[in-house]
C-alpha positions as CSV (number, residue, x, y, z in Angstrom):
1,M,-0.1,-0.1,0.4
2,A,1.6,3.6,-1.3
3,Y,0.7,6.3,0.7
4,E,0.9,10.3,-0.3
5,C,4.2,11.6,0.5
6,P,4.6,15.2,3.0
7,K,7.3,16.2,0.8
8,C,7.2,15.5,-2.8
9,Q,2.8,15.2,-2.9
10,R,3.3,11.7,-4.8
11,Y,2.2,8.5,-3.9
12,G,5.4,6.9,-2.5
13,M,5.2,6.1,1.3
14,A,5.5,2.9,1.7
15,W,6.5,0.8,5.0
16,D,10.2,-0.8,5.1
17,G,9.6,-3.1,7.5
18,R,13.8,-4.0,7.5
19,A,14.4,-0.4,8.9
20,K,11.0,0.3,10.4
21,V,10.3,3.2,9.4
22,L,8.1,4.8,6.2
23,M,10.1,5.8,3.5
24,C,9.2,7.3,0.0
25,Y,10.4,5.1,-2.6
26,Y,11.4,7.9,-5.4
27,N,15.4,8.7,-5.6
28,T,14.5,12.3,-5.9
29,C,12.5,12.6,-2.5
30,S,13.6,9.7,-0.5
31,H,11.7,11.3,2.3
32,V,11.7,9.1,5.5
33,I,9.6,9.2,9.0
34,R,10.6,7.0,11.7
35,M,8.1,5.6,13.5
36,S,7.8,4.5,17.3
37,T,9.0,1.0,17.6
38,H,6.9,-1.7,15.7
39,K,7.5,-5.5,15.9
40,Q,4.7,-5.8,13.3
41,I,3.5,-4.3,10.3
42,P,1.7,-0.5,11.7
43,T,-2.3,-0.5,10.4
44,P,-3.9,1.8,8.2
45,Q,-4.5,4.1,10.8
46,E,-1.3,4.2,12.3
47,I,0.6,4.8,9.3
48,T,-1.6,7.6,8.1
49,A,-1.1,9.6,11.8
50,A,2.6,9.3,11.2
51,I,2.2,10.8,8.3
52,K,-0.1,13.9,9.0
53,R,2.1,13.8,12.2
54,D,5.0,14.4,10.2
55,A,3.4,17.1,7.8
56,S,2.1,19.4,10.5
57,G,5.6,19.8,11.4
58,S,7.0,21.0,8.1
59,N,5.7,23.8,6.2
60,A,5.3,21.2,3.3
61,P,1.5,21.9,1.5
62,T,-0.9,18.5,2.3
63,R,-3.6,17.7,1.5
64,D,-6.3,16.9,4.9
65,N,-7.2,13.6,3.6
66,F,-4.5,11.2,3.0
67,V,-6.2,7.9,0.9
68,P,-4.1,4.7,0.2
69,A,-3.0,3.8,-3.2
């Protein structure tokens, strides 16, 4: 499942289970959002909340609703 990146506004945010982070897979962006320690895959609600928290901390223009692709 891919989510909209708060930095580049493209659908490229995905959970990287090895690094335990959300990462934009576009080479020109490579934005990373660290989440709290997870032993399991986070739910879509947890991922959306982490993206919203990250977007509110930056000046990136983001949309109000994040829809998984």
